[in-house]
C-alpha positions in Angstrom: 23.6 11.1 -24.5 26.3 12.6 -22.3 28.3 9.3 -22.5 28.1 9.4 -26.3 29.4 13.0 -26.5 32.2 12.3 -24.0 33.2 9.2 -25.9 33.2 11.1 -29.2 35.4 13.8 -27.7 37.9 11.4 -26.1 38.0 9.4 -29.4 38.6 12.6 -31.3 41.5 13.6 -29.0 43.1 10.2 -29.4 42.6 10.2 -33.2 44.0 13.7 -33.6 47.1 12.8 -31.6 47.6 9.6 -33.5 47.3 11.4 -36.8 49.8 14.0 -35.7 52.3 11.3 -34.8 51.8 9.6 -38.1 52.3 12.9 -39.9 55.6 13.3 -38.0 56.8 9.9 -39.3 55.7 10.6 -42.8 57.7 13.9 -42.8 60.7 12.1 -41.4 62.5 11.6 -44.8 63.6 15.1 -44.2 65.6 13.7 -41.3 65.7 9.9 -41.8 66.2 7.6 -38.8 67.7 4.1 -38.6 67.4 2.8 -35.1 69.9 -0.1 -34.6 69.2 -1.3 -38.2 65.4 -0.9 -37.9 64.1 1.3 -40.7 60.7 2.4 -41.9 58.0 3.9 -39.8 58.8 1.8 -36.7 62.4 2.8 -36.9 61.4 6.4 -37.1 59.1 6.0 -34.1 61.9 4.5 -32.2 64.4 7.1 -33.3 62.1 10.0 -32.4 61.0 8.3 -29.1 57.4 8.3 -30.1 56.5 4.7 -29.5 54.9 5.3 -26.1 52.9 8.4 -27.1 51.7 6.6 -30.2 50.6 3.6 -28.1 48.9 5.9 -25.5 47.1 7.9 -28.2 45.7 4.7 -29.8 44.6 3.4 -26.3 42.8 6.8 -25.7 41.0 6.5 -29.0 39.9 2.9 -28.3 38.7 4.0 -24.8 36.7 6.9 -26.4 35.2 4.5 -28.9 34.2 2.1 -26.0 32.6 5.0 -24.1 30.7 6.1 -27.2 29.4 2.6 -27.9 28.4 2.2 -24.3 26.5 5.5 -24.5 24.7 4.4 -27.6 23.5 1.1 -26.1 22.8 2.4 -22.6 19.3 1.2 -21.6 18.6 4.2 -19.3 17.8 6.6 -22.1 
């Protein structure tokens, strides 16, 4: 049960940070970016230097999901 709660908490942290970065890119038409001719959301992520935090937040969410699934299927409980 503890692994499940930990996994859900870690996954929520990763999901919240991912959503906040996506919101930042959606609000970017207020200050549009074109990074070396690359436009769209990826160009905005590159222009705002958010590619690495976006990748890390997705990895954190996936790790949290893995811990939660591990907690559900743990045979000790």
